[in-house]
C-alpha positions in Angstrom: 0.0 0.0 0.0 2.8 2.4 0.9 4.5 1.9 -2.5 1.2 2.5 -4.3 0.6 5.7 -2.4 4.1 6.9 -3.2 3.3 6.4 -6.9 0.2 8.4 -6.6 2.1 11.2 -4.9 4.7 11.3 -7.7 1.9 11.4 -10.3 0.3 14.3 -8.5 -3.0 12.6 -7.9 -2.5 12.3 -4.1 -0.8 14.7 -1.6 0.0 14.3 2.1 0.6 16.1 5.3 2.8 15.0 8.1 1.1 14.7 11.5 3.8 13.7 13.9 5.3 10.4 12.7 2.3 9.7 10.5 1.3 10.7 7.0 -2.1 12.0 6.2 -2.9 11.3 2.6 -5.7 13.1 0.7 -6.7 13.8 -3.0 -4.4 16.4 -4.4 -5.5 19.7 -5.7 -2.6 19.8 -7.9 -2.8 19.1 -11.6 -1.4 15.6 -12.2 1.8 15.5 -14.3 0.3 14.0 -17.4 -2.6 16.4 -17.3 -0.1 19.3 -17.3 1.7 17.7 -20.3 -1.6 17.3 -22.1 -2.4 21.1 -22.1 1.0 22.4 -23.2 1.3 23.7 -26.7 4.6 21.7 -27.1 4.3 18.2 -28.6 5.5 15.5 -26.1 6.2 11.9 -26.5 7.5 9.5 -23.8 9.0 6.1 -24.6 10.5 3.5 -22.3 13.8 1.6 -22.6 12.3 -0.7 -25.2 11.2 2.2 -27.4 7.6 1.6 -26.6 5.4 4.7 -26.4 4.0 5.1 -22.9 2.6 8.6 -23.4 1.7 11.1 -26.2 0.0 14.4 -25.4 -2.9 16.0 -27.2 -0.6 18.4 -29.3 1.5 15.5 -30.6 -1.6 13.5 -31.5 -3.1 16.4 -33.4 -0.1 17.0 -35.5 0.1 13.3 -36.4 -3.7 13.0 -36.8 -3.9 10.0 -34.6 -5.7 8.9 -31.5 -3.8 7.8 -28.3 -4.8 4.1 -28.9 -2.9 4.3 -32.3 0.4 4.9 -30.5 0.3 4.0 -26.8 1.9 0.6 -26.2 3.4 0.5 -29.7 7.1 0.4 -30.5 8.4 3.5 -32.3 9.8 1.3 -35.1 6.4 0.0 -36.0 4.8 3.4 -36.3 4.8 5.8 -39.2 5.2 9.2 -37.6 5.8 12.5 -39.3 7.6 13.8 -36.3 10.1 10.8 -36.0 12.3 10.9 -39.1 15.5 8.9 -39.6 17.7 11.5 -37.8 15.4 11.6 -34.8 15.0 7.8 -34.7 18.8 7.5 -34.7 19.2 10.0 -31.9 16.7 7.9 -29.8 19.2 5.0 -29.7 22.0 7.3 -28.5 20.5 9.1 -25.6 21.1 8.0 -22.0 19.6 9.2 -18.7 20.8 12.8 -18.0 21.7 13.4 -21.6 19.9 15.9 -23.8 20.1 15.9 -27.6 18.8 18.8 -29.6 17.7 18.6 -33.2 15.7 20.6 -35.7 12.7 19.1 -37.6 10.9 20.3 -40.6 7.6 18.6 -41.6 4.6 19.4 -43.8 1.3 19.5 -41.8 -2.0 20.5 -43.5 -0.1 21.7 -46.5 2.0 24.0 -44.3 5.6 23.8 -43.5 6.2 23.6 -39.7 9.6 23.8 -38.0 10.2 22.2 -34.6 13.1 22.3 -32.1 13.3 18.8 -30.8 14.8 18.0 -27.4 15.4 14.3 -26.6 16.0 13.9 -22.9 17.2 10.7 -21.2 14.7 10.2 -18.4 14.1 7.9 -15.4 10.5 6.8 -15.5 8.3 5.4 -12.7 9.9 2.4 -10.9 13.4 3.5 -11.9 12.9 2.4 -15.5 14.9 4.4 -18.0 13.3 6.0 -21.0 13.2 9.1 -23.1 11.0 12.2 -23.1 10.9 14.0 -26.5 9.7 17.7 -26.6 8.8 19.2 -29.9 8.7 23.0 -29.7 7.1 24.7 -32.7 9.5 27.5 -33.7 7.8 28.2 -37.1 6.7 31.7 -36.1 10.0 32.5 -34.4 12.0 31.4 -37.5 9.7 33.5 -39.7 10.2 36.6 -37.5 13.9 36.0 -37.6 13.8 35.9 -41.4 11.7 39.0 -41.6 14.1 40.8 -39.2 17.0 39.6 -41.4 15.3 40.9 -44.5 14.5 44.2 -42.8 18.2 44.5 -41.7 19.3 43.8 -45.3 16.8 46.4 -46.6 18.1 48.9 -44.0 21.6 48.4 -45.0 20.8 48.7 -48.7 19.0 52.0 -48.0 21.7 53.6 -45.8 24.5 52.5 -48.2 22.8 54.8 -50.8 22.7 57.8 -48.5 25.2 60.6 -48.8 24.9 61.3 -45.1 27.4 59.7 -42.8 25.8 56.9 -40.7 27.2 55.1 -37.8 25.7 52.8 -35.1 27.5 51.9 -31.9 26.7 50.3 -28.5 26.4 52.1 -25.2 30.1 51.3 -24.6 30.9 52.9 -28.0 31.7 49.7 -29.8 30.9 50.3 -33.5 28.4 47.8 -35.0 27.8 49.5 -38.4 29.1 52.3 -40.7 27.9 53.1 -44.2 30.2 53.8 -47.2 29.7 57.5 -47.0 31.2 57.6 -43.5 34.1 55.5 -44.6 34.9 57.7 -47.6 34.7 60.9 -45.5 37.1 59.6 -42.8 39.3 57.5 -45.0 38.6 54.1 -43.3 37.3 50.7 -44.4 34.2 49.2 -42.9 36.0 46.1 -41.7 38.6 48.2 -40.0 36.2 50.2 -37.8 33.5 47.7 -37.0 34.1 46.2 -33.6 36.4 49.0 -32.5 35.6 51.8 -30.0 34.1 54.9 -31.6 36.5 57.7 -31.2 35.6 60.4 -33.7 38.4 62.9 -34.6 37.0 65.8 -32.6 39.2 68.6 -31.2 39.9 67.8 -27.5 38.3 71.1 -26.4 34.9 69.9 -27.7 34.9 66.3 -26.4 33.6 67.0 -23.0 30.7 69.2 -24.3 29.7 66.5 -26.9 29.8 63.7 -24.3 27.6 65.8 -22.0 25.1 66.4 -24.8 25.0 62.7 -25.7 24.3 61.8 -22.0 21.1 63.8 -22.3 19.6 61.1 -24.6 16.8 59.3 -22.8 13.6 57.3 -23.7 11.7 60.6 -23.3 14.4 62.6 -25.1 15.9 60.1 -27.7 17.3 62.6 -30.1 20.2 65.1 -29.7 21.5 67.3 -32.5 25.1 68.4 -32.3 27.1 70.7 -34.6 30.9 70.4 -34.1 34.2 70.8 -35.7 36.1 67.7 -36.9 39.7 67.0 -38.0 39.5 65.6 -41.5 42.0 63.0 -43.0 43.7 65.8 -45.0 44.4 67.6 -41.7 42.0 70.4 -42.4 39.1 71.4 -40.0 35.6 70.7 -41.2 32.2 71.1 -39.6 29.6 68.4 -39.2 26.0 68.3 -38.0 25.0 65.1 -36.3 21.6 63.8 -35.4 22.2 61.3 -32.6 19.3 59.0 -31.8 19.2 56.5 -28.9 17.6 53.2 -29.7 15.7 51.8 -26.7 14.0 48.4 -26.0 10.4 48.1 -24.9 11.6 48.0 -21.3 13.4 51.3 -21.7 16.9 49.9 -21.8 19.4 51.6 -24.2 20.4 49.2 -27.0 22.6 51.4 -29.2 23.0 54.8 -30.8 22.5 55.8 -34.4 24.2 59.0 -35.5 23.5 60.5 -38.9 25.8 63.4 -40.0 26.3 65.7 -42.9 29.1 68.0 -43.9 28.2 71.7 -43.2 31.7 73.1 -43.7 30.7 75.4 -46.7 27.7 76.7 -44.7 29.9 77.5 -41.6 32.6 79.2 -43.7 30.0 81.2 -45.6 28.5 82.4 -42.4 32.0 83.5 -41.2 32.6 85.6 -44.2 29.3 87.4 -43.9 
């Protein structure tokens, strides 16, 4: 009886309180483990040491278009499952308790391509029997978002490369993460040379403190600061630039990076001086 009660406690169906040396058992208000697995959006399959399916949750069965009776108690090798391809099947034979193997799976469901991140975890089942728990996380939307972000980044780069303004992006610690060709031409540098280095614009020392002070005023509520300053050009002449500096913030208000867009206003400044 005690062993049977211990199994019920592990499964979540029964709970107990200690009253002195005795245990008081009662029906648990917790959701049993398998009930929890049945409501998750991840597809889950559990097999024992003999590769016999002992559990398949609702999400898994829906993707496969099967009922639990079609898979429970059957050996994996006798089933034709979309979510167990040759690579996954091979990994099942090479996973031991405490070991996790991660794979990626692409299948066609309902005329749609679905991408899953598969985690095969060596598991100790009830009674000390070894087995495997296989989690299939649907990452289709995540992958699509990544591709859209990649496309947007490529479009952004294509646009900024065509600009005549100087464009540079750098992290809060001043590490450069992007410069366009116009910036490189103006300052006589190559993109590969400057990306990954600390942004140190050739500004006269007397103006550095003032510019840093202005940049420190960039906040979520005040994300843009415009600065006009002199700059030492590669030909050792003094030029004038006007920079629009924007702070890029996360949804939580954390500063991600800066984007600075500048243009040469040397002719305008010299014209004003002669008037």
